[in-house]
All heavy atoms as an XYZ file, in Angstrom:
700
protein
N      81.026     42.929     54.482
C      79.823     42.116     54.967
C      80.113     41.798     56.314
O      81.118     41.043     56.655
C      79.565     40.985     53.975
C      78.538     40.066     54.528
S      78.164     38.989     53.054
C      78.241     37.355     53.823
N      79.224     42.004     57.211
C      79.257     41.664     58.631
C      78.854     40.101     58.735
O      78.209     39.568     57.894
C      78.407     42.431     59.444
C      78.926     43.912     59.510
C      79.150     44.279     61.003
C      79.556     45.621     61.023
N      80.631     45.868     61.916
N      79.444     39.512     59.887
C      79.012     38.068     60.026
C      77.476     37.850     60.122
O      76.757     38.758     60.449
C      79.682     37.744     61.442
C      80.717     38.724     61.509
C      80.291     39.983     60.876
N      77.108     36.739     59.657
C      75.657     36.403     59.687
C      75.102     36.623     61.013
O      75.800     36.337     62.080
C      75.417     35.004     59.318
C      75.579     34.736     57.784
C      75.257     33.353     57.460
C      75.399     33.120     55.906
N      75.046     31.701     55.605
N      73.948     37.238     61.156
C      73.273     37.461     62.461
C      73.257     36.297     63.313
O      73.559     36.309     64.463
C      71.993     38.238     62.333
C      72.045     39.577     61.839
C      72.939     40.570     62.689
O      72.676     40.410     63.941
O      73.707     41.337     62.193
N      72.756     35.202     62.751
C      72.623     33.928     63.525
C      73.937     33.414     64.081
O      74.020     32.839     65.187
C      71.798     32.810     62.771
C      72.636     32.380     61.513
O      73.552     33.000     61.153
N      72.050     31.326     61.004
N      75.041     33.629     63.394
C      76.388     33.248     63.876
C      76.779     34.071     65.093
O      77.200     33.525     66.096
C      77.416     33.463     62.797
O      77.108     32.734     61.573
C      78.726     33.024     63.278
N      76.549     35.402     64.881
C      76.812     36.327     65.991
C      75.927     35.915     67.299
O      76.428     35.875     68.378
C      76.775     37.663     65.726
C      77.988     38.056     64.747
C      76.832     38.644     66.819
C      79.403     37.924     65.324
N      74.665     35.669     66.971
C      73.715     35.437     68.022
C      74.167     34.211     68.837
O      73.974     34.219     70.028
C      72.284     35.268     67.470
C      71.652     36.646     67.043
C      70.335     36.471     66.429
O      69.662     35.436     66.590
O      69.886     37.380     65.712
N      74.550     33.181     68.119
C      74.855     31.924     68.762
C      76.087     32.149     69.583
O      76.211     31.705     70.755
C      75.177     30.828     67.722
C      73.845     30.315     67.030
C      74.222     29.249     66.026
C      73.033     28.867     65.240
N      73.307     27.930     64.144
N      77.084     32.921     69.110
C      78.315     33.074     69.843
C      77.956     34.053     71.105
O      78.554     33.854     72.159
C      79.380     33.774     69.024
C      79.961     32.693     68.045
C      80.446     34.341     69.789
C      80.856     33.169     66.974
N      77.150     34.957     70.918
C      76.730     35.971     72.073
C      76.041     35.135     73.101
O      76.205     35.359     74.300
C      75.793     36.999     71.509
C      76.615     38.092     70.804
O      77.787     38.207     71.100
O      75.924     38.975     70.220
N      75.297     34.174     72.764
C      74.542     33.301     73.711
C      75.432     32.461     74.537
O      75.311     32.425     75.667
C      73.472     32.436     73.082
C      72.274     33.139     72.589
C      71.236     32.229     71.814
C      70.087     32.987     71.379
N      69.112     32.176     70.605
N      76.558     32.058     73.853
C      77.555     31.280     74.611
C      78.326     32.308     75.510
O      78.600     31.908     76.649
C      78.641     30.728     73.651
C      78.194     29.486     72.950
C      79.259     29.091     71.871
C      78.216     28.212     74.020
N      78.640     33.376     75.125
C      79.281     34.427     75.937
C      78.414     34.610     77.233
O      78.809     34.718     78.355
C      79.475     35.757     75.262
C      80.800     35.772     74.469
C      80.716     35.909     73.077
C      82.032     35.777     75.042
C      81.858     36.038     72.370
C      83.190     35.814     74.361
C      83.218     36.019     73.014
N      77.126     34.823     77.091
C      76.183     35.152     78.071
C      76.112     33.836     79.118
O      76.072     34.173     80.329
C      74.758     35.532     77.607
C      74.760     36.814     76.936
C      75.295     38.032     77.582
O      75.110     38.099     78.868
O      76.058     38.763     77.012
N      76.041     32.764     78.527
C      76.147     31.581     79.550
C      77.451     31.634     80.340
O      77.365     31.232     81.488
C      76.058     30.349     78.668
C      74.646     30.061     78.052
C      74.710     28.727     77.274
C      73.402     28.311     76.640
N      73.470     27.179     75.805
N      78.505     31.912     79.713
C      79.809     31.908     80.372
C      79.881     33.037     81.475
O      80.327     32.818     82.580
C      81.030     32.053     79.416
C      80.963     30.772     78.655
C      82.245     32.326     80.094
C      81.989     30.814     77.380
N      79.361     34.209     81.021
C      79.387     35.379     81.980
C      78.474     35.089     83.312
O      78.700     35.592     84.332
C      78.789     36.588     81.372
C      79.650     37.097     80.180
C      79.032     37.846     79.052
C      81.069     37.016     80.208
C      79.819     38.306     78.103
C      81.767     37.487     79.146
C      81.251     38.169     78.101
O      81.930     38.623     77.132
N      77.555     34.265     83.075
C      76.567     33.829     84.171
C      77.224     32.904     85.248
O      76.692     32.616     86.300
C      75.387     33.217     83.681
N      78.384     32.398     84.857
C      79.226     31.499     85.926
C      79.978     32.346     86.754
O      80.096     33.613     86.619
C      80.023     30.557     85.057
O      81.128     31.206     84.277
C      79.177     29.653     84.136
N      80.817     31.684     87.660
C      81.537     32.453     88.592
C      82.954     32.626     88.111
O      83.942     31.869     88.580
C      81.589     31.530     89.919
C      82.279     32.279     91.116
O      82.179     33.536     91.087
O      82.785     31.672     91.970
N      83.123     33.458     87.145
C      84.434     33.921     86.547
C      85.168     35.004     87.324
O      84.417     35.933     87.724
C      84.295     34.169     85.088
C      84.369     33.064     84.139
C      84.083     33.576     82.716
C      85.557     32.317     84.158
N      86.382     35.047     87.214
C      87.127     36.203     87.803
C      87.156     37.378     86.824
O      86.746     37.137     85.528
C      88.606     35.709     88.062
C      89.352     35.323     86.797
O      89.074     34.245     86.157
O      90.255     36.080     86.364
N      87.486     38.531     87.307
C      87.353     39.765     86.408
C      88.259     39.737     85.228
O      87.938     40.181     84.201
C      87.705     40.939     87.360
C      86.544     41.268     88.494
C      85.343     41.646     87.670
O      85.266     42.416     86.681
O      84.268     41.176     88.138
N      89.515     39.164     85.334
C      90.374     39.177     84.274
C      89.781     38.299     83.083
O      89.916     38.705     81.976
C      91.806     38.608     84.728
C      92.672     38.609     83.503
C      94.147     37.829     83.875
O      94.251     37.435     84.944
O      94.936     37.890     82.954
N      89.221     37.237     83.520
C      88.629     36.242     82.426
C      87.448     36.963     81.757
O      87.358     36.850     80.542
C      88.174     34.957     83.028
O      89.251     34.247     83.588
N      86.734     37.640     82.466
C      85.513     38.329     81.900
C      85.971     39.491     80.941
O      85.481     39.628     79.929
C      84.495     38.888     82.990
C      83.832     37.783     83.764
C      83.609     39.891     82.435
C      83.003     38.101     84.965
N      86.985     40.206     81.348
C      87.605     41.277     80.575
C      88.085     40.731     79.216
O      87.758     41.273     78.148
C      88.741     41.975     81.359
C      89.236     43.158     80.599
C      90.419     43.726     81.318
N      91.547     42.816     81.741
C      92.367     42.296     80.873
N      92.385     42.570     79.680
N      93.289     41.489     81.346
N      88.811     39.586     79.259
C      89.311     39.076     78.033
C      88.116     38.564     77.178
O      88.159     38.877     75.852
C      90.232     37.741     78.372
C      91.529     38.258     79.084
C      90.493     37.010     77.131
C      92.265     37.087     79.712
N      87.190     37.985     77.731
C      86.042     37.429     76.991
C      85.234     38.693     76.300
O      84.847     38.519     75.184
C      85.131     36.668     77.724
C      85.735     35.207     78.143
C      84.852     34.529     79.118
C      85.927     34.354     76.845
N      85.089     39.663     77.104
C      84.301     40.827     76.591
C      85.011     41.552     75.414
O      84.497     42.015     74.451
C      84.063     41.904     77.766
C      82.847     41.310     78.641
C      82.387     42.379     79.559
C      81.342     41.842     80.455
N      80.097     42.062     79.955
N      86.427     41.699     75.568
C      87.230     42.227     74.473
C      87.168     41.253     73.234
O      86.948     41.888     72.124
C      88.641     42.313     75.012
O      88.753     43.095     76.177
C      89.550     42.888     73.899
N      87.069     40.024     73.407
C      86.951     39.212     72.252
C      85.629     39.193     71.600
O      85.459     39.292     70.299
C      87.202     37.690     72.630
C      86.978     36.606     71.566
C      88.019     36.844     70.332
C      87.208     35.233     72.068
N      84.544     39.463     72.403
C      83.281     39.559     71.890
C      83.111     40.846     71.121
O      82.568     40.847     70.030
C      82.153     39.612     73.115
C      80.816     39.599     72.694
C      79.871     39.469     73.782
O      80.220     39.665     74.971
N      78.612     39.075     73.637
N      83.663     41.946     71.544
C      83.652     43.181     70.835
C      84.403     43.117     69.472
O      83.868     43.506     68.534
C      84.202     44.326     71.664
C      84.376     45.604     70.866
C      83.212     44.723     72.879
N      85.466     42.312     69.589
C      86.400     42.190     68.421
C      85.516     41.364     67.323
O      85.593     41.742     66.138
C      87.604     41.376     68.809
C      88.488     41.150     67.691
N      89.185     42.037     66.871
C      88.903     39.791     67.081
C      89.950     41.416     66.034
N      89.789     40.103     66.204
N      84.784     40.369     67.843
C      84.101     39.601     66.846
C      83.035     40.289     66.229
O      82.734     40.182     64.940
C      83.436     38.317     67.554
C      84.474     37.236     67.990
C      83.782     36.126     68.814
C      85.257     36.643     66.840
N      82.420     41.246     66.894
C      81.250     42.049     66.303
C      81.813     43.092     65.296
O      81.059     43.470     64.351
C      80.519     42.800     67.452
C      79.529     41.977     68.127
N      78.140     41.923     67.749
C      79.526     41.161     69.176
C      77.543     41.171     68.499
N      78.234     40.683     69.393
N      83.148     43.437     65.329
C      83.613     44.449     64.475
C      84.092     43.833     63.210
O      84.596     44.502     62.351
C      84.609     45.299     65.193
O      85.748     44.490     65.518
N      84.285     42.488     63.193
C      84.946     41.781     62.062
C      84.012     41.765     60.937
O      82.868     41.546     60.905
C      85.411     40.426     62.463
C      86.474     40.370     63.464
S      86.977     38.628     63.773
C      87.585     38.101     62.148
N      84.698     41.822     59.723
C      84.008     41.501     58.494
C      84.077     40.011     58.167
O      85.068     39.385     58.548
C      84.603     42.301     57.304
C      84.311     43.641     57.405
O      83.184     44.089     57.901
N      85.128     44.558     56.915
N      83.106     39.419     57.653
C      83.104     37.993     57.304
C      83.580     37.677     55.872
O      82.967     38.190     54.933
C      81.705     37.482     57.549
C      81.610     35.919     57.381
C      82.369     35.171     58.462
C      80.148     35.516     57.550
N      84.720     37.042     55.810
C      85.235     36.451     54.550
C      85.287     34.950     54.727
O      85.167     34.439     55.882
C      86.687     36.988     54.325
C      86.661     38.420     54.179
N      85.837     39.230     53.477
C      87.543     39.396     54.787
C      86.099     40.508     53.608
N      87.120     40.666     54.352
N      85.341     34.233     53.640
C      85.364     32.812     53.711
C      86.488     32.331     54.705
O      86.185     31.362     55.433
C      85.569     32.185     52.369
C      84.368     32.399     51.463
C      84.514     31.614     50.159
C      83.235     31.845     49.339
N      83.185     31.029     48.191
N      87.614     32.938     54.723
C      88.639     32.449     55.588
C      88.296     32.672     57.126
O      88.731     31.965     57.954
C      90.045     33.216     55.267
N      87.519     33.683     57.293
C      87.123     33.945     58.757
C      85.944     33.037     59.187
O      85.773     33.062     60.377
C      86.801     35.369     58.869
C      88.078     36.254     58.764
C      87.682     37.704     58.894
C      88.946     38.471     58.620
N      88.741     39.848     58.620
N      85.255     32.395     58.344
C      84.271     31.412     58.846
C      84.823     30.379     59.707
O      84.261     30.063     60.740
C      83.499     30.773     57.598
C      82.583     29.730     58.019
C      82.767     31.886     56.750
N      85.986     29.924     59.368
C      86.681     28.930     60.136
C      87.061     29.488     61.548
O      87.023     28.899     62.520
C      87.941     28.444     59.427
N      87.499     30.804     61.430
C      87.858     31.558     62.691
C      86.708     31.600     63.734
O      86.788     31.286     64.794
C      88.246     32.921     62.249
C      88.651     33.901     63.374
C      90.001     33.775     63.843
C      87.811     34.773     63.906
C      90.443     34.680     64.976
C      88.209     35.615     64.874
C      89.467     35.562     65.414
O      89.880     36.517     66.359
N      85.500     31.978     63.181
C      84.336     32.034     63.945
C      83.954     30.619     64.555
O      83.539     30.445     65.710
C      83.146     32.578     63.200
C      83.089     34.054     63.188
C      83.792     34.772     62.138
C      82.286     34.769     64.080
C      83.812     36.136     62.111
C      82.387     36.199     64.096
C      83.153     36.876     63.128
N      84.038     29.619     63.727
C      83.838     28.176     64.099
C      84.803     27.728     65.165
O      84.367     27.100     66.241
C      83.912     27.254     63.037
O      82.947     27.545     62.020
N      86.097     28.111     65.072
C      87.097     27.885     66.141
C      86.757     28.478     67.428
O      86.796     27.905     68.426
C      88.418     28.208     65.609
C      89.549     27.942     66.616
C      89.769     26.444     66.970
C      90.991     28.374     65.996
N      86.359     29.783     67.377
C      85.969     30.651     68.618
C      84.788     29.913     69.222
O      84.784     29.777     70.465
C      85.706     32.064     68.259
C      86.918     32.716     67.634
C      85.165     32.756     69.477
C      88.033     33.123     68.700
N      83.807     29.629     68.522
C      82.508     28.995     69.045
C      82.928     27.641     69.734
O      82.418     27.369     70.779
C      81.500     28.810     67.950
C      80.268     28.272     68.435
C      79.248     28.105     67.276
C      78.006     27.411     67.737
N      77.099     27.131     66.750
N      83.808     26.863     69.027
C      84.265     25.608     69.711
C      84.914     25.777     71.005
O      84.684     25.085     71.998
C      85.117     24.929     68.653
O      85.669     23.765     69.209
N      85.852     26.802     70.966
C      86.608     27.138     72.238
C      85.694     27.580     73.291
O      85.732     27.158     74.481
C      87.589     28.234     71.990
C      88.741     27.854     71.069
C      89.870     27.291     72.025
C      91.131     27.112     71.382
N      91.987     26.215     72.039
N      84.630     28.455     73.020
C      83.628     28.870     73.960
C      82.880     27.750     74.551
O      82.594     27.677     75.707
C      82.736     29.952     73.360
C      83.458     31.312     73.050
C      82.479     32.262     72.222
C      83.960     32.011     74.314
N      82.385     26.856     73.815
C      81.764     25.555     74.167
C      82.569     24.898     75.123
O      82.020     24.347     76.137
C      81.306     24.794     72.940
C      79.979     25.197     72.419
O      79.074     25.562     72.958
N      80.003     25.164     71.032
N      83.917     24.751     74.873
C      84.798     24.016     75.669
C      84.858     24.623     77.086
O      84.802     23.952     78.049
C      86.129     23.897     75.047
S      87.388     23.164     76.065
N      85.000     25.899     76.984
C      85.191     26.784     78.245
C      83.860     26.643     79.075
O      83.931     26.407     80.319
C      85.440     28.203     78.012
C      86.802     28.363     77.489
C      85.242     29.136     79.141
C      87.087     29.709     76.827
N      82.652     26.699     78.430
C      81.421     26.543     79.162
C      81.387     25.198     79.768
O      80.862     24.958     81.019
C      80.276     26.751     78.153
C      78.931     26.796     78.853
C      78.566     27.686     79.801
C      78.001     25.783     78.532
C      77.390     27.586     80.339
C      76.803     25.651     79.186
C      76.486     26.611     80.139
N      81.700     24.117     79.116
C      81.759     22.723     79.664
C      82.590     22.655     80.868
O      82.270     21.964     81.848
C      81.986     21.706     78.634
C      80.915     21.631     77.411
C      79.592     21.206     78.040
O      79.499     20.417     78.928
O      78.708     21.792     77.440
N      83.774     23.192     80.756
C      84.691     23.246     81.870
C      84.155     23.880     83.008
O      84.329     23.408     84.216
C      86.080     23.834     81.382
C      86.942     23.006     80.459
C      88.167     23.977     79.999
C      87.524     21.762     81.194
N      83.509     24.956     82.867
C      82.928     25.644     83.999
C      81.844     24.877     84.586
O      81.647     24.972     85.802
C      82.365     27.078     83.534
C      83.617     28.139     83.146
C      82.989     29.285     82.486
C      84.323     28.553     84.439
N      81.068     24.299     83.709
C      79.872     23.509     84.284
C      80.459     22.154     85.023
O      79.789     21.691     85.895
C      79.027     22.982     83.167
C      78.012     24.055     82.843
O      77.745     25.000     83.555
N      77.479     24.016     81.639
N      81.610     21.754     84.743
C      82.245     20.772     85.393
C      83.127     21.173     86.629
O      83.917     20.332     87.227
C      83.130     19.940     84.431
O      82.389     19.421     83.361
N      82.974     22.405     86.982
C      83.781     23.049     88.073
C      85.356     22.960     87.916
O      85.977     22.848     88.919
C      83.336     22.463     89.389
C      81.818     22.612     89.651
C      80.922     21.553     89.472
C      81.300     23.787     89.983
C      79.609     21.644     89.639
C      79.880     23.903     90.306
C      79.105     22.887     90.129
N      85.745     22.920     86.698
C      87.078     22.922     86.404
C      87.571     24.368     86.032
O      87.951     24.706     84.946
C      87.424     21.974     85.200
C      87.048     20.609     85.469
C      87.360     19.658     84.359
C      86.996     18.323     84.742
N      87.118     17.334     83.615
N      87.502     25.284     87.084
C      87.707     26.721     86.952
C      89.163     26.973     86.494
O      89.377     27.876     85.566
C      87.439     27.438     88.254
O      86.186     27.066     88.657
C      87.458     28.896     88.093
N      90.103     26.268     86.995
C      91.500     26.637     86.593
C      91.682     26.261     85.136
O      92.431     27.071     84.442
C      92.490     25.863     87.473
C      92.541     26.265     88.885
O      92.119     27.520     89.183
O      93.009     25.530     89.842
N      91.248     25.158     84.718
C      91.302     24.817     83.199
C      90.600     25.759     82.377
O      91.161     26.119     81.313
C      90.856     23.245     83.011
C      91.615     22.310     83.635
C      91.094     20.934     83.457
O      90.687     20.614     82.380
O      91.028     20.123     84.433
N      89.431     26.248     82.821
C      88.723     27.231     82.014
C      89.445     28.609     81.948
O      89.572     29.140     80.867
C      87.262     27.434     82.550
O      87.306     28.053     83.859
N      90.037     28.952     83.063
C      90.859     30.187     83.017
C      92.021     30.055     82.083
O      92.285     31.020     81.303
C      91.419     30.528     84.447
C      90.359     31.035     85.368
C      90.923     31.359     86.693
C      89.962     31.724     87.603
N      90.413     32.074     89.002
N      92.692     28.903     82.027
C      93.771     28.732     81.084
C      93.299     28.792     79.664
O      93.978     29.373     78.872
C      94.317     27.381     81.432
C      95.545     26.942     80.566
C      95.988     25.618     81.014
C      96.929     24.867     79.975
N      97.309     23.604     80.347
N      92.199     28.168     79.438
C      91.633     28.291     77.876
C      91.253     29.774     77.578
O      91.473     30.150     76.476
C      90.307     27.341     77.862
C      90.653     25.924     77.923
C      91.256     25.420     76.614
O      90.969     26.015     75.518
O      92.071     24.560     76.691
N      90.658     30.467     78.563
C      90.341     31.849     78.318
C      91.488     32.736     77.980
O      91.558     33.496     77.117
C      89.522     32.429     79.511
C      88.149     31.821     79.596
C      89.384     33.944     79.397
C      87.372     32.024     80.872
N      92.607     32.442     78.816
C      93.788     33.250     78.516
C      94.414     32.911     77.095
O      94.996     33.727     76.436
C      94.857     33.005     79.639
C      94.461     33.610     80.907
C      95.537     33.428     81.963
C      95.146     34.122     83.198
N      96.095     33.952     84.339
N      94.233     31.681     76.661
C      94.646     31.191     75.298
C      93.817     31.993     74.279
O      94.332     32.150     73.121
C      94.557     29.759     75.146
C      95.598     29.032     75.845
C      95.567     27.590     75.659
O      95.009     27.115     74.489
O      96.034     26.790     76.443
N      92.702     32.472     74.569
C      91.919     33.241     73.636
C      92.465     34.587     73.316
O      92.082     35.123     72.253
C      90.433     33.370     74.152
C      89.495     32.158     74.182
C      88.237     32.525     74.767
C      89.221     31.646     72.686
N      93.452     35.049     73.968
C      94.022     36.400     73.814
C      94.702     36.345     72.414
O      94.716     37.365     71.839
C      95.085     36.661     74.879
C      94.562     37.161     76.148
C      95.725     37.551     77.088
C      95.180     38.019     78.418
N      96.301     38.412     79.251
N      95.146     35.250     71.954
C      95.792     35.156     70.624
C      94.876     35.447     69.538
O      95.232     35.735     68.378
C      96.474     33.750     70.552
C      95.563     32.572     70.300
C      96.409     31.329     70.218
C      95.327     30.132     70.154
N      96.108     28.875     70.307
N      93.581     35.390     69.795
C      92.591     35.723     68.700
C      92.326     37.150     68.567
O      91.634     37.546     67.738
C      91.264     34.900     68.913
C      91.456     33.412     68.706
C      91.572     32.630     69.854
C      91.549     32.793     67.476
C      91.789     31.196     69.696
C      91.726     31.514     67.385
C      91.848     30.684     68.492
N      92.833     37.979     69.543
C      92.543     39.430     69.448
C      93.502     40.166     68.526
O      94.568     39.716     68.350
C      92.677     40.005     70.874
C      91.593     39.494     71.937
C      91.926     39.889     73.236
C      90.202     39.915     71.414
């Protein structure tokens, strides 16, 4: 069973908001890889928490970018590699 459409849609909207900011190419590449990975996952109960964690991290990154804390957001994005 694939993740619920509304879960993926919400996460995709966060990705799009982040892509609209002034991110470097490496950060965008990491995020796009993660986005593709999330779309290919099957949803099990254990993974619901995984999706929630990713969504929380993306919200944090978006807030950092809106606060012009680019270096901190890049650091958070690089930490997302562990989810791949």
